[in-house]
Each structure stands twice: as structure tokens, then as C-alpha cells.
C-alpha positions, 0 to 999 in steps of 0.5 A: 243132928250132930251139927245142928244141935244147939245152933238155934239156941246160940243164934237166939242168944241175948243181944249184945250190950250197946255202949250207949243207952240210946243204942241199947233201946234201939237194938232191943226194939230191932231184935223184937221186930226181927221175931215179928217181921224180919223183912221190916227189921232188916230195913229198919236196921239198915236205915239205922246203920246208914244214919249212925254206923253203929255195930249194933245196927249191923248186928240186928241186920245180920239177925234179920238175914238169918231169919230170912234164910239169907244165911251166907250173907248173915254169916259174912256180916257176923264175921265182919262184926267179929273183926270190928276192933271198935266194938266190945270184945265180948260182943266181938266174941259173940259175933264170931260164935254166931258167924260160925253157927250160921255157917253151919246152918249154911252147910259150910263147915270150912268157913264155920271152922274159921269163925270158931277159930277166932272165938276159941282164940279170943275166949282162951279155949273156953269150953263153949267155943271148943264145942262149937268148933268141934261141930265144924270139924264134925261137918268136915268129917275131921273126927280126930280134931273134933274129938280133941276139941271136945276132950279139951272142953271136957277136961275143963267142964267134965259134966257137960252132957252136950259135949259128952253126947257129941264126943260119943257120936265122934268116937262112934264114927272113929270106930271107938265103940266102947268109948262112944257108949261110955260117953253116951251113957255118961251124957244120959246119966247127966241129962236123962230126959234129953231125947237127942242124948237117948237117941245117941245112946241107942245109936252107939249101942247098936254100932257097938253091936254090929261093929260099924257106925250107922 
């Protein structure tokens, strides 16, 4: 739960903004096709990329690959798009974020961390990028680094229920049970109907009671 939470929402984020209106129209149609028929969308995107070599076509192809379960290939393509200096910086940042989340879905925390490193740098330590990278550190069981990123994010955005919930889990795994319960309680106060938050609250309280993480 710690690693995969919010990945699907991130990967389903709005499509990038194309430089040309015609490309935007084609991109929107391609994204819609991904949901309806990912295989056909991939073929459409690759044909478009071959004919016009625009990054939007490659982005749609990567999205289709995620839908098809070809996660490593999709993540590599998102990383390549992130490094495309000819693309708008906001689009490149989104591509690195999607690369990292796709690597997480592929259970490759090390590669996810590298993708998120780019996103953190490009966004000047934006809380969203730091929260993403913390999940990569957590997959690698690097709890100190995960806590550091989450704490930095919370310094900027103190009432972020997701960051608090994640830090509660990280602190629980570090054996800081009092702090983990407090974070979980704060997250539950901010988002009292979130089942994941309530689950973490129960886990941290139980860990504190028995003196070890589950």
C-alpha cells in the first residue's frame, strides 16, 4: 500500500500540452483511445511518431504501454521524454514523474528513484516530487531518506494527509512508534474518511502496542 498509493492517479493525469493545436487534437484523441483499446492506441501513436516525430505521439505510446502492462518499456520511454530538451519543461517534469511511478509499478525502486531525482531537481523540491521520491526510497527500504523527503515536503505543505500517512508508515518501520502514531492521527484528522489512512492509523497503534512494525 505504501508504494502503490496514488500511482494510478498520477499515471492518469491530464495529457501534456502540445505546442501546436493540431498535435493537441491528435493527442487528446489518442489518449481517449488508450482507455478504449490500448493496443490500437499504441499502433496509432507509433504511426504518428514515425510520420511526424513529435513527443506527444511518444507520450501517448508510453501511456498505451502502461495500459498493456509493458511497464519497463513504458518507463524507459517516459524517461526518454523527460530528457527531451526540445519539449516544454512542464511536460518533461510530468514525464519524469510518470517514469518514476511506472518504475514503481514495475517494482524497480532504484530506477524509480533516479527518475524522481530528475523531477525533484526540475521542480525545485516541489512537495509532490519529494513525496514521489519518498515512495521509491521506501521500496528500497531506505527509511531515513524516505523520512527526510517527506519531512521536507511537510515543511512546505504541513496539512498534506498523504505525506503524513506515508511518514507514519516510514516512522513505524524505523521504530519511532510515538511519532508514527502522531502522524497517522494527524492524517486521519485531515482525511477522516480515507480507508488507507485509517488502516495506517490502526497499524501504527498496534505497532506501538507490541513494540514492532507488522
